[in-house]
DRENKEVEX-444460 format. One record per atom (N, C-alpha, C): x, y, z; residue in three letters. Coordinates in steps of 0.001 Angstrom, whole numbers, plus 500000, padded with zeros to 6 digits. Each point is the difference from the previous one (the first is absolute). Example, Ala and Ser with C-alpha at 12.3 -4.5 7.8 and 13.67 -1.06 7.14 Angstrom:
BEGIN
513190494310507800ALA/499110501190500000ALA/500900501200500000ALA/499650501050499280SER/500820501190500060SER/499230501090500730SER/
This chain:
BEGIN
058237591319204319UNK/500763501069500604UNK/501271499394500581UNK/501122500622499717UNK/501278499509500482UNK/500755501130500692UNK/500406499741501216UNK/500805500984500732UNK/501436499884499525UNK/500559501095499546UNK/501360500021499478UNK/501011500462501042UNK/499573500818500934UNK/500917500505501020UNK/499181500565501148UNK/500560499940501191UNK/499374500601501181UNK/500885501132500508UNK/499348501052500440UNK/500691501149500563UNK/499510500193501432UNK/500940500075500913UNK/499709500260501417UNK/498995499018500594UNK/499954498799499472UNK/499097498940500502UNK/498532500398500018UNK/499642501066499303UNK/498614500457499995UNK/499452500229498595UNK/500860500378499084UNK/499575500361498649UNK/500523498970499005UNK/499156499679499010UNK/500340498998498997UNK/499987500626498613UNK/500959499582499182UNK/500009500383498598UNK/499444498810499233UNK/498908500200499274UNK/499287498893499362UNK/499874500186498496UNK/500019498870499308UNK/499562499922498610UNK/498689499232500039UNK/498964500560499423UNK/498686499356500013UNK/499744499328498667UNK/499589498744500067UNK/499710499240498787UNK/498842500629499238UNK/500087499934498695UNK/498937500493499104UNK/499675501464500227UNK/500981500798500413UNK/499789501432500182UNK/500085500699498652UNK/499414501178499893UNK/499959500747498745UNK/501316500724499746UNK/500395500119498708UNK/501204500768499655UNK/499830501468500392UNK/501102500715500121UNK/501380499614499744UNK/500572499175501156UNK/501177499418499774UNK/500663499197501036UNK/500211500846501242UNK/499601499461501148UNK/500113500748501255UNK/500001499055501192UNK/500352500539501143UNK/499934499274501274UNK/499205500854500974UNK/499545499353501065UNK/499276500694501063UNK/500786499895501294UNK/500135501107500704UNK/500519499986501355UNK/498783500090500908UNK/499782498976500804UNK/498813499949500852UNK/500380499701501445UNK/499127500433500889UNK/500161499761501424UNK/499322501105500766UNK/499387499652501121UNK/499246501010500724UNK/498903500536499103UNK/499876501306499910UNK/499002500628499121UNK/500630500493498697UNK/501164499477499650UNK/500719500480498829UNK/499882499030498838UNK/499860500553498794UNK/500079499234498755UNK/500573500955498958UNK/501298499868499777UNK/500696500855499036UNK/500253499185498750UNK/499627500522498858UNK/500251499353498722UNK/501270500613499406UNK/500969499146499635UNK/501264500463499420UNK/500102499446498583UNK/499975500890499026UNK/500114499642498596UNK/501439499581499719UNK/500191498791499514UNK/501343499493499761UNK/500623500551498722UNK/499186500534499116UNK/500534500533498749UNK/500668501356500205UNK/499375500872500806UNK/500536501348500167UNK/500246500380501469UNK/499707499082500921UNK/500186500183501442UNK/499118501095500605UNK/498947500396499287UNK/499022500922500578UNK/499197499266501062UNK/499607500719501037UNK/499281499399501121UNK/498656500675500185UNK/499005499197500386UNK/498667500487500311UNK/499679499556501418UNK/499671500942500840UNK/499697499689501388UNK/501033500622500920UNK/499750499884501293UNK/500860500590501016UNK/500817498919500684UNK/501309500196500028UNK/500893499064500672UNK/499926500184501510UNK/500215498930500748UNK/500178500143501446UNK/501190500917500267UNK/499935500730501077UNK/501044500976500329UNK/501389499356499982UNK/500913500642499274UNK/501388499585499968UNK/500296498737499205UNK/499045499484499249UNK/500209498728499314UNK/500232500138498495UNK/499651501134499437UNK/500080500167498545UNK/501401499719499461UNK/501018500585500568UNK/501361499841499484UNK/500445498543500060UNK/499718499326501104UNK/500379498591500162UNK/499306499111498964UNK/498708500218499812UNK/499229499204499042UNK/500470500259498578UNK/500142501263499639UNK/500384500325498624UNK/501409499523499671UNK/500898499996500971UNK/501345499464499790UNK/499912498517499683UNK/499204499260500786UNK/499871498563499785UNK/499326499715498650UNK/498941500733499688UNK/499292499794498728UNK/500937500292498834UNK/500759501071500085UNK/500933500352498924UNK/501041498899499807UNK/500544499484501095UNK/501021498961499920UNK/499453498680499453UNK/498712499754500176UNK/499381498723499614UNK/498988500162498859UNK/500023501139499370UNK/498989500370498996UNK/499898498999498852UNK/501119499595499417UNK/499946499088498852UNK/499346498673500370UNK/500360499460501138UNK/499412498733500452UNK/498502500171500256UNK/499601501107500613UNK/498586500247500267UNK/499208500113498704UNK/500548500702499016UNK/499329500128498698UNK/499871498632499338UNK/501056499231500056UNK/499984498657499405UNK/498883499153500650UNK/499920500027501307UNK/498955499239500689UNK/498608500541499686UNK/499867501317499967UNK/498696500591499698UNK/499542499596498609UNK/500921500056499035UNK/499656499664498618UNK/499687498522499830UNK/500619499155500780UNK/499751498560499878UNK/498619499636500520UNK/499515500760500963UNK/498684499702500576UNK/500006498779500889UNK/501165499393500142UNK/500132498792500805UNK/501176500191500935UNK/499748499827501286UNK/501081500112500967UNK/500629498648500206UNK/501124499764499343UNK/500686498710500080UNK/501175500025500960UNK/500261501140500605UNK/501134500104500911UNK/499503500270501413UNK/500766499553500992UNK/499592500283501366UNK/500156501502500285UNK/499269500519500962UNK/500127501414500355UNK/501437500318500400UNK/500418501239499716UNK/501314500451500400UNK/500007500244501504UNK/501118499784500623UNK/500079500176501454UNK/500001501474500361UNK/499597500281501220UNK/500050501385500482UNK/501424500294500413UNK/500310501283499998UNK/501370500339500338UNK/500142501329500605UNK/
């Protein structure tokens, strides 16, 4: 499992090793686990209040890199910084 980005110092965007297709990331923290499909940006689960737009903007901007890492199955890069 590799954390790709942190939101509000509480929620993490993760790529999980050996996860099942399609390519996706998980937003986790507290009692939340949102699955975001990187192919079509469909989401499963409930976002923390007021966080959906911020997360989806970041995922959209970094989508190609996330897909590349997901497809490689190997996290060879350090986590991206929070911002």
